[in-house]
VEXDREN-2710 file (C-alpha; in Angstrom, 1 decimal):
% VEXDREN-2710
k/r/px/py/pz
1/MET/-8.1/-47.2/204.7
2/ARG/-4.5/-48.4/204.5
3/VAL/-3.5/-49.4/200.9
4/ALA/-0.4/-51.1/199.6
5/VAL/0.4/-50.3/195.9
6/LEU/2.9/-52.6/194.1
7/ASP/4.3/-51.4/190.8
8/LEU/6.1/-54.4/189.1
9/GLY/8.3/-52.9/186.5
10/THR/10.9/-54.3/184.1
11/ASN/13.9/-53.2/186.2
12/THR/12.4/-52.4/189.6
13/PHE/9.6/-53.6/191.9
14/HIS/8.1/-50.8/194.0
15/LEU/6.0/-51.0/197.2
16/LEU/4.2/-47.9/198.5
17/VAL/1.9/-48.1/201.6
18/VAL/-0.3/-45.1/202.4
19/ASP/-3.2/-44.2/204.6
20/LEU/-6.1/-42.8/202.5
21/GLN/-8.0/-39.9/204.1
22/PRO/-11.7/-39.1/203.7
23/ASP/-10.8/-35.9/201.8
24/GLY/-9.0/-37.9/199.2
25/SER/-5.4/-37.1/200.4
26/TRP/-3.0/-39.7/201.5
27/SER/-0.1/-40.0/203.9
28/ARG/2.9/-42.2/203.2
29/ILE/3.5/-45.0/205.7
30/PHE/6.2/-47.0/203.9
31/LYS/8.0/-46.9/200.6
32/THR/10.7/-49.1/199.2
33/ARG/12.0/-50.4/195.9
34/ARG/13.9/-53.5/194.9
35/VAL/16.0/-53.9/191.7
36/VAL/14.9/-57.2/190.1
37/ARG/16.0/-56.7/186.5
38/LEU/13.0/-58.9/185.3
39/GLY/14.0/-58.3/181.7
40/GLU/17.6/-59.6/182.2
41/GLY/18.8/-62.1/179.6
42/ALA/15.5/-62.6/177.7
43/ILE/13.6/-59.3/177.2
44/HIS/14.5/-59.3/173.5
45/ARG/12.8/-62.7/173.3
46/ASN/9.8/-61.5/175.2
47/GLU/10.4/-64.0/178.1
48/ILE/11.2/-63.8/181.8
49/ALA/14.4/-65.9/182.3
50/PRO/14.5/-68.4/185.2
51/GLN/16.8/-66.3/187.5
52/PRO/14.8/-63.0/187.1
53/PHE/11.6/-65.0/187.6
54/ALA/12.9/-66.3/190.9
55/ARG/14.2/-62.9/191.9
56/GLY/10.8/-61.4/191.2
57/LEU/9.0/-64.0/193.3
58/LYS/11.5/-63.6/196.2
59/THR/10.9/-59.9/196.2
60/LEU/7.1/-60.3/196.3
61/GLN/7.5/-62.7/199.2
62/ASP/9.5/-60.1/201.1
63/PHE/6.9/-57.4/200.2
64/ARG/4.2/-59.7/201.4
65/LYS/5.9/-60.0/204.8
66/ARG/6.2/-56.2/205.1
67/ILE/2.6/-55.7/204.0
68/ASP/1.4/-58.1/206.7
69/THR/3.3/-56.3/209.5
70/LEU/1.7/-53.0/208.4
71/ALA/-1.9/-54.2/208.8
72/VAL/-2.8/-53.2/205.2
73/ASP/-6.5/-53.2/204.3
74/LYS/-6.2/-53.4/200.5
75/VAL/-3.4/-54.6/198.2
76/ILE/-3.2/-53.3/194.6
77/ALA/-0.5/-54.9/192.4
78/PHE/0.0/-54.2/188.7
79/ALA/2.5/-55.3/186.2
80/THR/3.7/-53.4/183.2
81/SER/5.9/-54.0/180.1
82/ALA/8.1/-57.0/181.0
83/ILE/5.3/-59.1/182.4
84/ARG/2.8/-57.8/179.8
85/SER/4.9/-58.8/176.8
86/ALA/6.5/-62.0/178.2
87/GLY/5.2/-65.3/176.9
88/ASN/5.5/-66.6/180.5
89/GLY/4.1/-63.4/182.1
90/LYS/0.9/-65.1/183.1
91/ASP/2.9/-68.0/184.6
92/PHE/4.6/-65.3/186.8
93/VAL/1.3/-63.9/187.8
94/GLN/0.0/-67.4/188.8
95/ALA/3.2/-68.2/190.7
96/ALA/2.9/-64.9/192.6
97/TRP/-0.7/-65.7/193.7
98/LYS/0.4/-69.3/194.7
99/HIS/3.3/-68.2/196.8
100/THR/2.2/-64.8/198.2
101/ARG/-1.5/-64.5/197.7
102/ILE/-0.8/-61.2/195.9
103/ARG/-3.2/-60.8/193.0
104/ILE/-1.4/-59.1/190.1
105/ARG/-3.2/-57.2/187.4
106/ILE/-1.4/-56.9/184.0
107/ILE/-2.3/-53.4/182.7
108/SER/-2.2/-52.4/179.1
109/GLY/0.1/-49.7/177.8
110/GLU/-2.8/-47.3/177.4
111/GLU/-3.9/-47.9/181.1
112/GLU/-0.3/-47.4/182.1
113/ALA/-0.2/-44.0/180.3
114/ASP/-3.5/-43.1/181.9
115/TYR/-2.2/-43.7/185.4
116/ILE/1.0/-41.9/184.7
117/ALA/-0.9/-38.8/183.6
118/GLN/-3.0/-38.9/186.7
119/GLY/0.1/-39.2/188.9
120/VAL/1.8/-36.3/187.2
121/ARG/-1.3/-34.1/187.5
122/ALA/-1.3/-34.8/191.2
123/CYS/2.3/-33.5/191.4
124/VAL/2.9/-30.8/188.8
125/ASP/1.0/-27.7/187.8
126/TRP/2.0/-26.7/184.3
127/GLY/-0.8/-24.1/183.8
128/ASP/-2.8/-23.9/180.6
129/ARG/0.0/-25.3/178.4
130/VAL/-0.1/-28.6/176.6
131/ALA/2.4/-31.0/178.1
132/LEU/4.1/-34.0/176.6
133/ILE/4.4/-36.4/179.5
134/MET/7.0/-39.1/179.1
135/ASP/7.8/-42.1/181.3
136/ILE/10.8/-44.2/180.3
137/GLY/10.6/-47.7/181.7
138/GLY/12.7/-50.7/181.2
139/GLY/10.5/-52.4/178.7
140/SER/8.3/-49.6/177.4
141/THR/8.0/-45.8/177.2
142/GLU/4.7/-44.1/177.6
143/PHE/3.8/-40.7/176.1
144/ILE/0.7/-38.6/176.9
145/LEU/-0.3/-35.2/175.4
146/ALA/-2.4/-33.4/177.9
147/ASP/-3.3/-30.2/179.7
148/GLN/-4.5/-30.0/183.3
149/ARG/-8.0/-31.2/182.4
150/ARG/-7.9/-33.3/179.2
151/VAL/-5.8/-36.0/177.7
152/PHE/-5.6/-35.4/173.9
153/TRP/-3.5/-38.5/173.0
154/LYS/-1.7/-41.3/174.7
155/SER/0.3/-44.3/173.6
156/SER/2.9/-46.9/174.8
157/PHE/5.9/-47.9/172.8
158/ASN/8.3/-50.8/173.3
159/ILE/11.3/-48.6/173.5
160/GLY/12.2/-48.9/177.2
161/ALA/15.8/-48.5/178.2
162/ALA/16.5/-52.2/179.0
163/ARG/14.8/-53.4/175.9
164/MET/16.8/-51.0/173.7
165/LEU/20.1/-52.0/175.5
166/ALA/19.4/-55.7/174.8
167/HIS/18.3/-55.1/171.2
168/PHE/21.2/-52.8/170.2
169/ASN/24.0/-54.0/172.6
170/PRO/26.1/-50.9/171.9
171/SER/29.9/-50.5/172.4
172/ASP/31.3/-48.9/175.5
173/PRO/31.4/-46.0/175.0
174/ILE/28.8/-45.9/172.3
175/ARG/30.1/-45.4/168.8
176/ARG/28.8/-42.7/166.5
177/SER/27.4/-45.2/164.0
178/GLU/25.5/-47.0/166.9
179/LEU/24.2/-43.6/168.1
180/ALA/23.0/-42.8/164.6
181/ALA/21.2/-46.1/164.3
182/LEU/19.5/-45.6/167.7
183/LYS/18.4/-42.1/166.9
184/SER/17.0/-43.3/163.5
185/TYR/15.2/-46.2/165.3
186/PHE/13.6/-43.8/167.8
187/ARG/12.5/-41.4/165.1
188/GLU/10.8/-44.2/163.1
189/SER/9.2/-45.7/166.2
190/LEU/7.8/-42.4/167.2
191/ASP/6.1/-41.4/164.0
192/PRO/2.7/-41.7/165.6
193/LEU/3.8/-39.3/168.4
194/ALA/5.1/-36.8/165.8
195/ALA/1.7/-36.9/164.1
196/ALA/-0.1/-36.4/167.4
197/MET/2.1/-33.4/168.3
198/LYS/1.2/-31.7/165.0
199/LYS/-2.4/-31.7/166.2
200/HIS/-1.6/-30.9/169.8
201/PRO/1.8/-29.0/169.9
202/PRO/3.3/-29.3/173.4
203/GLU/5.1/-26.5/175.2
204/VAL/6.7/-28.5/177.9
205/LEU/8.2/-32.0/178.3
206/ILE/7.4/-33.6/181.7
207/GLY/9.3/-36.8/182.6
208/SER/7.9/-38.9/185.4
209/SER/10.4/-40.5/187.9
210/GLY/13.0/-43.1/186.9
211/SER/15.5/-41.6/184.4
212/PHE/14.3/-38.1/185.0
213/ASP/14.9/-38.5/188.8
214/THR/18.4/-39.5/187.8
215/TYR/18.9/-36.4/185.7
216/ALA/17.8/-34.3/188.6
217/ALA/20.2/-36.0/191.0
218/MET/23.2/-35.8/188.7
219/LEU/22.6/-32.2/187.6
220/GLY/21.8/-31.0/191.1
221/LEU/25.0/-32.5/192.5
222/ARG/26.9/-31.1/189.6
223/HIS/25.6/-27.5/189.8
224/ARG/24.2/-27.0/193.3
225/GLY/25.8/-29.7/195.5
226/SER/22.5/-31.5/196.2
227/ASP/19.8/-33.3/194.3
228/TYR/17.4/-30.9/192.6
229/LEU/14.5/-32.9/193.9
230/LYS/15.7/-33.0/197.5
231/GLY/12.6/-32.0/199.5
232/ARG/10.6/-31.3/196.3
233/LYS/8.1/-33.1/194.1
234/SER/9.1/-31.5/190.8
235/HIS/11.9/-29.5/189.1
236/THR/12.3/-27.5/185.9
237/PHE/15.5/-28.2/184.2
238/ARG/17.8/-25.8/182.4
239/LEU/18.0/-27.4/179.0
240/ASP/21.7/-26.3/178.5
241/GLU/22.5/-28.2/181.7
242/TYR/20.7/-31.3/180.5
243/ARG/22.3/-31.2/177.1
244/SER/25.8/-30.9/178.6
245/LEU/25.0/-34.0/180.8
246/HIS/23.8/-35.8/177.7
247/ARG/27.0/-35.2/175.8
248/ASP/29.0/-36.4/178.8
249/LEU/27.0/-39.6/179.0
250/LEU/27.5/-40.3/175.3
251/LYS/31.3/-40.1/175.5
252/SER/31.6/-41.9/178.8
253/SER/32.5/-45.5/179.5
254/ALA/30.6/-47.7/182.0
255/ARG/33.5/-47.3/184.4
256/GLU/33.5/-43.6/184.1
257/ARG/29.7/-43.4/184.7
258/GLU/30.2/-45.4/187.9
259/GLN/32.1/-42.4/189.2
260/MET/29.4/-39.9/188.3
261/PRO/27.7/-38.5/191.4
262/GLY/24.0/-39.2/191.5
263/LEU/24.0/-42.1/189.1
264/ILE/23.1/-45.4/190.9
265/ARG/24.8/-48.6/189.6
266/MET/21.6/-50.1/188.2
267/ARG/21.2/-47.2/185.7
268/ARG/24.9/-47.2/184.7
269/ASP/24.1/-48.5/181.2
270/LEU/20.4/-47.8/181.0
271/ILE/20.9/-44.1/181.5
272/VAL/22.6/-43.8/178.1
273/MET/19.7/-45.4/176.3
274/ALA/17.3/-43.2/178.3
275/SER/19.1/-40.0/177.5
276/ILE/19.3/-40.8/173.8
277/CYS/15.5/-41.3/173.9
278/THR/15.0/-38.1/175.9
279/ALA/17.2/-36.0/173.6
280/SER/15.5/-37.5/170.5
281/VAL/12.1/-36.5/171.9
282/LEU/13.3/-33.0/172.8
283/GLU/14.4/-32.6/169.2
284/LEU/11.2/-34.1/167.8
285/SER/8.9/-32.0/170.0
286/GLY/10.7/-28.7/169.9
287/VAL/9.6/-27.8/173.4
288/GLY/11.4/-25.0/175.2
289/SER/11.0/-26.4/178.7
290/MET/11.6/-29.8/180.5
291/MET/10.4/-30.8/184.0
292/VAL/10.5/-33.9/186.2
293/SER/7.6/-35.1/188.3
294/ARG/8.3/-37.3/191.3
295/TYR/4.8/-38.8/191.0
296/ALA/4.2/-41.4/188.3
297/LEU/2.3/-44.7/188.0
298/LYS/1.9/-45.6/191.7
299/GLU/0.5/-42.2/192.6
300/GLY/-1.7/-42.2/189.6
301/MET/-3.2/-45.5/190.7
302/LEU/-3.9/-44.0/194.1
303/ALA/-5.4/-40.9/192.5
304/SER/-7.8/-43.1/190.5
305/LEU/-8.7/-45.1/193.6
306/VAL/-9.6/-42.0/195.5
307/ARG/-12.0/-40.9/192.8
308/LYS/-13.9/-44.2/192.9
END
């Protein structure tokens, strides 16, 4: 069966087309992403502004054309934080059906965390350790405490990079007082995570795609001359390398970040918010290891489909 999976995130819309095999494996036919910045201008008001609304619909129309050329048997489209929390999110879903005949399912934060965990498990083997899985989105960030067989705890927090950028609107470069305010906000927001980690102490932090892909690209180009994920599905970071990158990001201006190899323009400002969140979680968790998984939400959705 040929399946198209659409992941409609706050910053980016993804399209993945695969052929599912009888043994449960899949082969990729087509993959693309489009920067839509759905949260631009109004995410702090929990609305989708007119221009991002139109950009999102245009992207779905383009995806529909591609899906039709690939003779897809089944289309699965799911929406996350921006559409989930927007007052006009259901209007976007209805407009998408009217103009593209793509039926979008708005998933809850807990469902999102579930699919992320399944995607990471399909990509990374972390042995018998308890892992803290983290997925930084534009609108929300998901956390899962799990081993290879069990999920002990999961939750979604409205502390995505785009939402934090709109809420705090920091200086360029960020000031020490602003950094302190952000770190305090993260600590307070993540009290439930801290409590869960006392019950299920993690040994490794696993970031899925997005910002963690960017860390891998930037650090790989800095230390090896090529993306650490080139030809690979996962990578284990050296924490001293990441912390050095984090310090550089904090003291850099937007113009300076534009010159940093491996950092795409869309993430120029978002990466600072993401890295502050990542560094805060590393400190809070006390883990001694950090990894990145190339698989995340889309692949988790496929994994769940295979098991049905």
